[in-house]
C-alpha positions, 0 to 999 in steps of 0.5 A: 832696681834698687827698690826691687832689691830692697824689697827682695831683702826685706822679704828674705829678712821677714821669711828668716824671722818667721822661720825663727819664730816657728822654731821651738824656743826651748826644745825638749831634751832627748830621753835621758838627757837631763837639764836643770829644767827637764828630764824626758825619761821615756818617749812613746806614742802609746800608753799614758802620759806621765808628768812629775814635778820636782822641787829642785833643779835637776842639776843643782846637787838636788836631794833624791827625788822619791817621786820621780824614782817611783815613776821610773820604778812603776812604769817598768816595761809598760808603754808610756811617756814620762817626763820630769820638770822642775816645779816652775817649768809649768809652761814647758810641762804643758807643751810636753803634755799637748805634744804627747796628746797630739801624737795620741790623737793622730792615732785615735788613741785617748790620752791618759795623763798622770800628774805627780809631785812632792813639795812645791812640785806637788802644788805644780802638779795640782795646778796643772791638773786644774789647767788641763781639766779646764782646757783639754777635754780630750785629756783624762787625768787618771791620777793626781798624786801629791806628796806634802804639797806646799806653795809660795805664799805670805804667812798669815795667822790664818794660814798658820792655823788652818794650813800649817805654816811653814818657814821663813824665807831666810832659812833653807836659802829660799827667797819666800815663805811656804804655806800648805797647799790645799786647793787642788781640784776635786775628782769629778770622775770625768776630767780628773778620776783620782787624787791621792795626797800624802802628807805628814805633820811630824815637822811643826813647820813646812808640811802639807795638809788634807785636801777636799776630795782627795784620798788623804793619807797621813804619813807617820813613823814611830822613830822620828825620822820623817820630815818634809824633805824626805816625805817622798822617800818615805812614801816611796813604795806606796807612791810607786803602787798608786802609779803602777795601778794608774799606768796599768789601768785600761790595760797595755796599749 
């Protein structure tokens, strides 16, 4: 009897452990509920899936995020799912993309993905484009949109000369240095249809660079207000137009 009871308790414990493993460890917030890592802007079972990566945690007294604001403006009343993630949260963003793709697959609807970001978020968007293009053949990336993309990296003389470095880690309370990001996947007309890359060189340090295969657009202004921190706000109207065109491509769903 004792052995039977012990075995039963083991089975109950195993069942509880298994159920716990099946739970979503870090659930997505409800639409409009902002966490430091994520904001679900809209959840839909139709239309494109939009993911924007932000350079700052969303509850860290962050500066305004022009790309995220442009997404909100561009999607208007169109059917789509949209979410914003802090740039290190690529795994969480990928789970969101997979979830939304499965919802559409179940309805026989092809998944169109739009990826966008500024600064470190732009590099994260480009890396996500590479990941999705390689591993999700059922997902078409309609648009990769990057604004002044930079990434964490070691400062070298070649990086400083070729990519247009950047800035030491002690400034701006960063624990690393940043170099211009220049290795986004090239559009192939199948997995990735279009890459629009905005960058500025008004600041001698801490700026983006033209990327091979992208529609590169150098930002400039005549009054000296443009810099890395506000490049996404500076390009807001242009970015919103690119996003609106990508969301509407293929017609409402």
